[in-house]
Every structure is written in structure tokens, then in C-alpha cells.
KEZA-961649 format. One record per residue (C-alpha): z, y, x; residue in one letter. Coordinates in nm, 3 decimals, decimal comma. Each point is the difference from the previous one (the first is absolute). Layout:
NODE       up    north     east  vose
NODE        Z        Y        X     A
...
***
This chain:
NODE       up    north     east  vose
NODE   -2,539    1,266   -1,047     M
NODE    0,327   -0,178    0,069     R
NODE    0,249   -0,163   -0,236     F
NODE    0,322   -0,196    0,043     L
NODE    0,040   -0,292   -0,238     H
NODE    0,324   -0,180   -0,083     S
NODE    0,149   -0,200   -0,287     A
NODE    0,303   -0,207   -0,102     D
NODE    0,277    0,212    0,147     L
NODE    0,249   -0,140   -0,259     H
NODE    0,236    0,285    0,086     L
NODE    0,286   -0,100   -0,232     D
NODE   -0,021   -0,377    0,045     S
NODE    0,349   -0,145   -0,066     P
NODE   -0,027   -0,256    0,288     L
NODE    0,250   -0,228   -0,172     R
NODE   -0,090   -0,312    0,195     S
NODE    0,039    0,186    0,330     Q
NODE    0,334    0,140   -0,112     A
NODE    0,122   -0,353   -0,071     L
NODE   -0,093   -0,112    0,352     R
NODE    0,064    0,311    0,208     N
NODE    0,131    0,320   -0,158     A
NODE   -0,059    0,201    0,318     E
NODE   -0,365   -0,108    0,013     L
NODE   -0,048    0,086   -0,368     A
NODE    0,140    0,351    0,058     A
NODE   -0,221    0,042    0,306     T
NODE   -0,308   -0,105   -0,196     L
NODE    0,074    0,244   -0,283     R
NODE    0,015    0,281    0,254     A
NODE   -0,307   -0,137    0,181     A
NODE   -0,212    0,016   -0,316     S
NODE    0,071    0,371   -0,034     R
NODE   -0,052    0,055    0,372     Q
NODE   -0,333   -0,184   -0,032     A
NODE   -0,103    0,259   -0,258     L
NODE    0,089    0,273    0,251     A
NODE   -0,210   -0,177    0,264     R
NODE   -0,294   -0,017   -0,240     I
NODE    0,025    0,374   -0,059     V
NODE    0,031    0,062    0,376     D
NODE   -0,315   -0,207    0,060     A
NODE   -0,191    0,187   -0,270     A
NODE    0,091    0,334    0,158     I
NODE   -0,068   -0,120    0,356     T
NODE   -0,345   -0,131   -0,090     H
NODE   -0,076    0,309   -0,212     E
NODE   -0,120   -0,207   -0,294     V
NODE   -0,160    0,150   -0,308     D
NODE    0,229   -0,195   -0,236     A
NODE    0,268   -0,267   -0,009     L
NODE   -0,096   -0,290   -0,230     L
NODE    0,277   -0,211   -0,160     L
NODE   -0,132   -0,304   -0,188     A
NODE    0,298   -0,090   -0,216     G
NODE    0,356   -0,137    0,014     D
NODE    0,138    0,306    0,172     V
NODE    0,318   -0,087   -0,187     F
NODE    0,131   -0,343   -0,089     D
NODE    0,076    0,053   -0,369     S
NODE   -0,012    0,242   -0,290     G
NODE    0,365    0,091    0,053     Q
NODE   -0,007    0,147    0,347     I
NODE    0,285    0,099    0,225     D
NODE    0,035    0,378   -0,008     V
NODE    0,044    0,012    0,378     A
NODE   -0,337   -0,176    0,041     S
NODE   -0,164    0,246   -0,235     R
NODE    0,148    0,293    0,192     A
NODE   -0,120   -0,151    0,329     A
NODE   -0,353   -0,034   -0,140     L
NODE    0,001    0,359   -0,125     A
NODE    0,121    0,129    0,338     A
NODE   -0,253   -0,196    0,206     E
NODE   -0,301    0,068   -0,222     L
NODE    0,110    0,364   -0,015     G
NODE   -0,008    0,006    0,379     R
NODE   -0,350   -0,143   -0,015     L
NODE   -0,107    0,257   -0,258     G
NODE    0,132    0,280    0,220     A
NODE   -0,241   -0,127    0,266     A
NODE   -0,286    0,040   -0,249     G
NODE   -0,043   -0,374   -0,066     I
NODE   -0,002   -0,126   -0,361     P
NODE    0,137   -0,338   -0,105     T
NODE   -0,208   -0,205   -0,245     V
NODE    0,178   -0,296   -0,159     M
NODE   -0,021   -0,262   -0,275     I
NODE    0,263   -0,216   -0,164     R
NODE    0,029   -0,369    0,081     G
NODE    0,154   -0,283   -0,196     N
NODE    0,352    0,080    0,126     H
NODE   -0,001    0,370   -0,083     D
NODE   -0,227   -0,033   -0,306     A
NODE    0,266    0,127   -0,238     L
NODE    0,128    0,273    0,229     L
NODE    0,042    0,340   -0,162     D
NODE   -0,140    0,222    0,273     M
NODE    0,087    0,310   -0,206     A
NODE    0,374   -0,067    0,014     S
NODE    0,180    0,294    0,159     Y
NODE   -0,333    0,185    0,013     G
NODE   -0,311   -0,039    0,219     P
NODE    0,045   -0,159    0,344     I
NODE   -0,208    0,271    0,168     G
NODE   -0,300    0,227   -0,043     D
NODE   -0,202   -0,202    0,251     S
NODE    0,064   -0,341   -0,166     V
NODE   -0,273   -0,134   -0,230     V
NODE    0,044   -0,313   -0,211     Q
NODE   -0,329   -0,148   -0,118     L
NODE   -0,014   -0,163   -0,343     N
NODE   -0,235   -0,046   -0,294     R
NODE    0,039    0,364   -0,102     D
NODE   -0,084    0,117    0,353     M
NODE   -0,171   -0,283    0,193     P
NODE   -0,159    0,217    0,270     T
NODE    0,127    0,253    0,253     F
NODE   -0,239    0,189    0,229     R
NODE    0,085    0,125    0,345     V
NODE   -0,273    0,158    0,213     K
NODE   -0,297   -0,244    0,001     D
NODE    0,197   -0,298   -0,136     A
NODE    0,063   -0,121   -0,354     S
NODE    0,309   -0,220   -0,028     I
NODE    0,008   -0,223   -0,307     H
NODE    0,290   -0,207   -0,129     G
NODE    0,167   -0,162   -0,300     L
NODE    0,365   -0,099   -0,001     G
NODE    0,190   -0,266   -0,189     F
NODE    0,142    0,095   -0,338     T
NODE    0,173   -0,336   -0,050     A
NODE    0,186   -0,237    0,230     R
NODE   -0,278   -0,257   -0,017     H
NODE   -0,371    0,074   -0,032     V
NODE   -0,181   -0,331   -0,044     K
NODE   -0,359    0,129   -0,007     D
NODE   -0,207    0,181    0,260     T
NODE    0,004    0,381   -0,016     M
NODE   -0,320    0,043    0,199     L
NODE   -0,232    0,065   -0,300     P
NODE    0,217    0,300   -0,093     D
NODE   -0,038    0,170    0,338     Y
NODE   -0,233    0,302    0,019     P
NODE   -0,345   -0,055    0,143     V
NODE   -0,056    0,121    0,354     A
NODE   -0,084    0,369    0,017     E
NODE   -0,335    0,060    0,171     A
NODE   -0,001    0,192    0,326     G
NODE    0,376   -0,036    0,053     R
NODE    0,238   -0,235    0,180     I
NODE    0,145   -0,229   -0,265     N
NODE    0,342   -0,158    0,047     I
NODE    0,174   -0,231   -0,246     G
NODE    0,371   -0,075   -0,031     L
NODE    0,085   -0,328   -0,170     M
NODE    0,311   -0,215   -0,032     H
NODE   -0,126   -0,356   -0,029     T
NODE    0,052   -0,360    0,104     S
NODE   -0,380   -0,029    0,044     L
NODE   -0,083   -0,370   -0,031     G
NODE    0,361   -0,103    0,053     G
NODE    0,228   -0,052    0,299     A
NODE    0,277   -0,244    0,085     E
NODE    0,333    0,129   -0,123     G
NODE   -0,158    0,260   -0,231     H
NODE   -0,055   -0,030   -0,374     D
NODE   -0,343    0,113   -0,127     P
NODE    0,010    0,372   -0,077     Y
NODE   -0,312    0,192   -0,107     A
NODE   -0,216   -0,268    0,168     P
NODE   -0,336    0,106    0,139     C
NODE   -0,260   -0,185    0,205     S
NODE   -0,070    0,135    0,346     E
NODE   -0,374   -0,007   -0,066     A
NODE    0,033    0,214   -0,313     D
NODE    0,233    0,243    0,175     L
NODE   -0,222    0,047    0,306     L
NODE   -0,306    0,031   -0,220     G
NODE    0,139    0,283   -0,215     W
NODE   -0,155    0,271    0,215     G
NODE    0,310    0,150    0,162     Y
NODE    0,019    0,058    0,374     D
NODE    0,362   -0,111    0,027     Y
NODE    0,250   -0,188   -0,213     W
NODE    0,367    0,067    0,073     G
NODE    0,181   -0,299   -0,147     L
NODE    0,363   -0,090   -0,060     G
NODE    0,216   -0,290   -0,123     H
NODE   -0,043   -0,276    0,261     I
NODE    0,248    0,052    0,283     H
NODE   -0,215   -0,141    0,280     K
NODE   -0,268    0,221    0,154     R
NODE   -0,368   -0,094   -0,013     F
NODE   -0,345    0,158   -0,011     E
NODE   -0,312   -0,091   -0,196     R
NODE   -0,335    0,157    0,083     R
NODE   -0,345    0,011   -0,154     A
NODE   -0,303    0,186    0,133     E
NODE    0,100    0,336   -0,147     R
NODE    0,360   -0,047   -0,106     S
NODE    0,336   -0,082    0,155     L
NODE    0,311   -0,118   -0,186     A
NODE    0,342   -0,013    0,166     V
NODE    0,329   -0,148   -0,116     M
NODE    0,238    0,187    0,235     P
NODE    0,296   -0,234   -0,044     G
NODE    0,361    0,104   -0,043     I
NODE    0,093    0,276    0,249     P
NODE    0,359   -0,126    0,034     Q
NODE    0,073   -0,366   -0,061     G
NODE    0,301   -0,095   -0,210     R
NODE    0,033   -0,374    0,067     S
NODE   -0,114   -0,281    0,230     I
NODE   -0,301   -0,045   -0,229     R
NODE   -0,127    0,334    0,132     E
NODE   -0,017   -0,058    0,374     T
NODE   -0,175    0,207    0,262     G
NODE   -0,043    0,371    0,061     Q
NODE   -0,045    0,194   -0,325     G
NODE   -0,262    0,271    0,010     S
NODE   -0,207    0,255   -0,188     A
NODE   -0,379    0,027    0,034     T
NODE   -0,182    0,302    0,140     L
NODE   -0,357    0,026   -0,126     I
NODE   -0,283    0,223    0,121     E
NODE   -0,314    0,059   -0,204     V
NODE   -0,313    0,168    0,131     D
NODE   -0,374   -0,050    0,019     G
NODE    0,052   -0,316    0,208     A
NODE    0,203   -0,167   -0,277     G
NODE    0,366   -0,088   -0,049     V
NODE    0,239   -0,108    0,275     R
NODE    0,362   -0,110   -0,033     A
NODE    0,283   -0,065    0,242     R
NODE    0,367   -0,086   -0,029     E
NODE    0,275    0,253    0,063     V
NODE    0,336   -0,171    0,074     P
NODE    0,273    0,105   -0,243     I
NODE    0,280   -0,257   -0,035     A
NODE    0,335    0,066    0,164     L
NODE    0,134   -0,355   -0,039     V
NODE   -0,215   -0,311    0,050     R
NODE    0,066   -0,346   -0,142     F
NODE   -0,073   -0,293    0,229     E
NODE    0,067   -0,373    0,019     V
NODE    0,139   -0,100    0,340     Q
NODE    0,003   -0,364    0,110     A
NODE    0,282   -0,070    0,245     L
NODE    0,101   -0,316    0,188     D
NODE    0,377   -0,031    0,054     L
NODE   -0,015   -0,342    0,169     A
NODE    0,115    0,143    0,334     G
NODE    0,282    0,208   -0,149     A
NODE    0,296   -0,238   -0,008     E
NODE    0,276    0,247   -0,090     T
NODE    0,026    0,252   -0,278     Q
NODE    0,007    0,283    0,255     A
NODE   -0,325   -0,131    0,149     A
NODE   -0,155   -0,024   -0,347     Q
NODE    0,089    0,363   -0,072     I
NODE   -0,144    0,109    0,334     A
NODE   -0,324   -0,192   -0,062     T
NODE   -0,038    0,156   -0,344     M
NODE    0,070    0,348    0,139     A
NODE   -0,267   -0,041    0,270     D
NODE   -0,255   -0,100   -0,264     A
NODE    0,096    0,298   -0,216     M
NODE   -0,043    0,241    0,292     R
NODE   -0,348   -0,132    0,066     A
NODE   -0,097    0,017   -0,368     A
NODE    0,140    0,351   -0,037     G
NODE   -0,177    0,148    0,302     A
NODE   -0,255    0,163   -0,233     A
NODE    0,265    0,150   -0,228     G
NODE    0,255   -0,103   -0,265     P
NODE   -0,056   -0,354   -0,128     V
NODE    0,145   -0,226   -0,270     A
NODE   -0,018   -0,359    0,119     L
NODE   -0,002   -0,332   -0,175     R
NODE    0,117   -0,238    0,271     L
NODE   -0,138   -0,354   -0,015     R
NODE    0,228   -0,204    0,225     L
NODE   -0,085   -0,326    0,171     R
NODE    0,237   -0,208    0,210     G
NODE    0,294    0,159   -0,179     A
NODE    0,225   -0,310    0,007     G
NODE    0,295    0,028   -0,236     G
NODE   -0,105    0,347   -0,111     L
NODE   -0,268   -0,150   -0,224     S
NODE    0,278   -0,138   -0,220     G
NODE    0,190    0,332   -0,004     A
NODE   -0,252    0,266   -0,107     P
NODE    0,260    0,268   -0,075     E
NODE    0,150   -0,032    0,348     F
NODE   -0,348    0,009    0,153     A
NODE   -0,067    0,319   -0,194     R
NODE    0,321    0,151    0,133     Q
NODE   -0,095   -0,082    0,359     L
NODE   -0,336    0,168   -0,060     A
NODE    0,174    0,308   -0,143     E
NODE    0,216    0,018    0,312     E
NODE   -0,315   -0,016    0,213     A
NODE   -0,157    0,280   -0,205     A
NODE    0,304    0,219    0,066     E
NODE   -0,099   -0,002    0,368     Q
NODE   -0,358    0,116   -0,064     V
NODE   -0,086    0,347   -0,128     T
NODE   -0,239   -0,012   -0,295     G
NODE    0,028   -0,376   -0,063     A
NODE    0,090   -0,141   -0,341     F
NODE    0,040   -0,358   -0,119     V
NODE   -0,203   -0,062   -0,315     E
NODE    0,083   -0,372   -0,016     A
NODE    0,066   -0,306    0,216     V
NODE   -0,193   -0,320   -0,060     R
NODE   -0,024   -0,333    0,183     F
NODE   -0,306   -0,188    0,116     E
NODE    0,016   -0,376   -0,010     R
NODE   -0,161   -0,197    0,280     D
NODE   -0,306   -0,166   -0,147     R
NODE   -0,010   -0,272    0,265     A
NODE    0,061   -0,358   -0,111     A
NODE    0,372   -0,036   -0,079     P
NODE    0,221   -0,252    0,171     A
NODE    0,056   -0,317   -0,201     P
NODE    0,299   -0,006   -0,229     G
NODE    0,123    0,068   -0,352     V
NODE   -0,037    0,377    0,034     L
NODE   -0,360   -0,033    0,122     A
NODE   -0,083   -0,231   -0,291     D
NODE    0,157    0,244   -0,242     L
NODE   -0,198    0,287    0,154     A
NODE   -0,324   -0,191   -0,046     A
NODE    0,079   -0,080   -0,364     M
NODE    0,098    0,359   -0,079     M
NODE   -0,315    0,135    0,162     A
NODE   -0,214   -0,250   -0,190     E
NODE    0,168    0,081   -0,331     D
NODE   -0,030    0,376    0,059     A
NODE   -0,377   -0,039    0,042     A
NODE   -0,055   -0,171   -0,338     T
NODE   -0,159    0,198   -0,286     P
NODE    0,293   -0,087   -0,227     G
NODE    0,257    0,149    0,235     F
NODE   -0,208    0,310    0,062     R
NODE   -0,059    0,058   -0,371     D
NODE    0,366   -0,043   -0,090     E
NODE    0,129    0,208    0,291     A
NODE   -0,263    0,266   -0,060     G
NODE    0,098    0,030   -0,367     A
NODE    0,367    0,034    0,093     L
NODE   -0,071    0,266    0,263     I
NODE   -0,217    0,193   -0,245     E
NODE    0,283   -0,011   -0,256     E
NODE    0,235    0,149    0,261     W
NODE   -0,260    0,263    0,090     R
NODE   -0,022    0,119   -0,360     R
NODE    0,378    0,032   -0,023     A
NODE    0,037    0,201    0,323     L
NODE   -0,068    0,368    0,073     P
NODE   -0,351    0,044    0,139     R
NODE    0,105    0,080    0,357     E
NODE    0,222   -0,309    0,017     V
NODE   -0,263   -0,213   -0,172     A
NODE   -0,240    0,074    0,286     D
NODE    0,206   -0,236    0,217     V
NODE   -0,115   -0,283   -0,230     L
NODE   -0,367    0,096    0,005     A
NODE   -0,247   -0,290   -0,058     P
NODE   -0,138    0,023    0,353     E
NODE    0,351   -0,062    0,137     A
NODE    0,029   -0,337   -0,181     F
NODE   -0,082   -0,226    0,297     D
NODE    0,233    0,193    0,231     T
NODE    0,285   -0,019   -0,251     L
NODE   -0,041   -0,375   -0,039     V
NODE   -0,026   -0,060    0,375     E
NODE    0,306    0,210    0,076     E
NODE    0,200   -0,167   -0,278     G
NODE   -0,082   -0,348    0,126     V
NODE    0,080    0,095    0,360     A
NODE    0,334    0,154   -0,096     M
NODE    0,103   -0,301   -0,205     M
NODE   -0,089   -0,240    0,281     L
NODE    0,193    0,210    0,250     A
NODE    0,311   -0,014   -0,215     R
NODE   -0,036   -0,371   -0,062     L
NODE   -0,030   -0,044    0,375     G
NODE    0,358    0,126    0,042     A
NODE   -0,112    0,324    0,160     G
NODE   -0,266   -0,147    0,227     G
NODE   -0,347    0,147    0,005     E
NODE   -0,238   -0,175   -0,240     P
NODE   -0,226   -0,259    0,151     S
***
């Protein structure tokens, strides 16, 4: 039997932080998320799967955009017309979603929950429990049905497992307990980076987000095609994303004029976009006076992107040369700032301030101040200050 497994579509994500940086990119990403859904349906039909499995966070909130809901109904209806059911659970984002609003999504769409935790298709039993609150702090595994003898058993679960960087603990569950439950396959959701975990008789896959929304979700988004037969369970990625996020390091030392800088950026964008549309975070080295004028540097990058089809500028950052600085007041100041920034006191105070800002900001904007971005924020702040103190010269 064959199944296509996906999760974390976040169809109605507001993308506020992207809109602040690049409104065109935000609009493109909103469309790309819906197009990714269409690609998932296309893949399910092409591979003639027995069911599409959606492991939570199909939507981003309990108050969904009606256009996103209509898009889901149309695409899953197209899948149903091909004789392929969709089996889904709710994740932490769409936990409070009223799926009955405006009537059923489609006759072929099954939502598993505590009242109906199992759906059977041919020789497979698909089990799942969705979130009924925004935050589930305890494991849900003990509430899952036992494996049905003589059948292929598949579980859908939205979980942080043992925890992952950048993700709060949601319905935590140990990998050993999960793989020892007796199911052939676990279709997981919640963590936006793909990975596989295998035991002797069980495979668990976190498919990752099919269409990234920010620079924290780099790489080619995908769904996972699984095949189950007498030889066991096999899984492989099916590319889905229309727009990739990538970090591009670029040396501008040889570009002495603004026209040359634009041309250098455009060449890098063409190379990065050869595999399809790409949103780039440029990390510039050898940028001279540009490092003290970030808004102008951003504008040059936008001009470069205008010359390249399918290229977007997510952000522009500067890399500081880590070689020993030349002697002088600025170099001494750089050393003192770097030393102070590394002290526990500074990190605690700065971390508390950033966390206070995070709580006051909308979630999509708050992601820019994620804990894992702390060192980068400090480094970029120090570099920018030194560049400005250096009267427009590049920091030593």
C-alpha cells in the first residue's frame, strides 16, 4: 500500500514579519502555501496512493481565512474525485478550529479524534488523536488504540517528541516509546525540519514544512511517500515547495562602485535561483561603507533582484572580518564590546529584554527574535555600531 504524508501547511499564516521586510515576498509565500497544497494533491494522484495523511497544523489558527478554507475544500475534493481519502488530525495551531463551519469540507475527508480515533482503508488501520487545546503538555501516546492484528497500522501524531530547538514542548513523547507501540508507521507533525527515526519493525517520519515561511525554514520543503508491504516500510521525499529560503554569503571586496555591487549581487541571485524561486538572506563581506548604511544596501539588493526572475531579498546582513583588527581606538572598542557581550550578565539582561519584546509582538514578528538568533543579533548589532563609529568605514 502507498500513502502520502504531510503536515504543517499553515495555509492562513499571516506572515507579518515577511510583510514588514518585503510585501511582495509575503504575498508570494501566501500563494505558494496554497500552491503547495495543490502539489501535494497532484503527487498523491500521480503516485496513486491509498490515502493522504495530514498530521496537523493544516491551518495556522482557529480563525481561518475563508479563501484558504475554500482552497482546501477544492483540492481535497479533487483528491476525493480520484478515489483517494484524506485522513487528518488537528495540531496545536488549528486545535480550536471549527471544522463544521460552513458544512463538511468533503465526503472523502476524515478527521480523527477521540470519538473516532481509527479509520480503515483496505488492509490499513490509520489511528490518530488531534489537539483539543492550544497546548497539550502531556504525552497522548497511552490514549492511542492498540495495533490491530493482521493489518497495517499507521499512527498520526502532532508532537514535539523529546524537544527540538525553536519548538516549545507539545504533547511530548519519547522516540523509544513511540517506535515500540506496535505500529508500522508513525506520520508525525509539528517540527518543521524533516527527519526519520527507525526501529526494527517501525518507522517514524517528521515530514517538515512543505513550504517554508521564513529564513528559519531553509531548504526544499517536501512531503513523504511511504510504501508498506511484506518487506516492511519505506519512505522517500517528494519535493513540494515553490519558494526556497537560503542564506547566501557574498564577497563585495572587488566591487568598487554601486553598479558593480548590484551586478555582483544579481549574479549570485541567478546562481542561487537556478533550481527555482528563492528568497535570499545575503550575508555581505567586504562591503565597505555599505556596512554602515544597511537600508541603502538593502535597496541595492532589491535592485539586483529586479534583474533576476524568481529572486527575492529576505534580508541583508553583514559579516565582520574575524581576523585580528588593526591597532587603534576602534579596535580596542571592538575587543571590549565583544568581551562584554560574552559575559553571562550581558547575555541574561539582553535575553530578558528580547524575551519581553517577543511577548509584546505578534507571533510571526516575534520569530525574528527567536532565542537561537541571539548570537547573530548581538554580532550584527556590534558590527553595525562599529561601522558607524568608523565614519562609514568597514569594521575592523
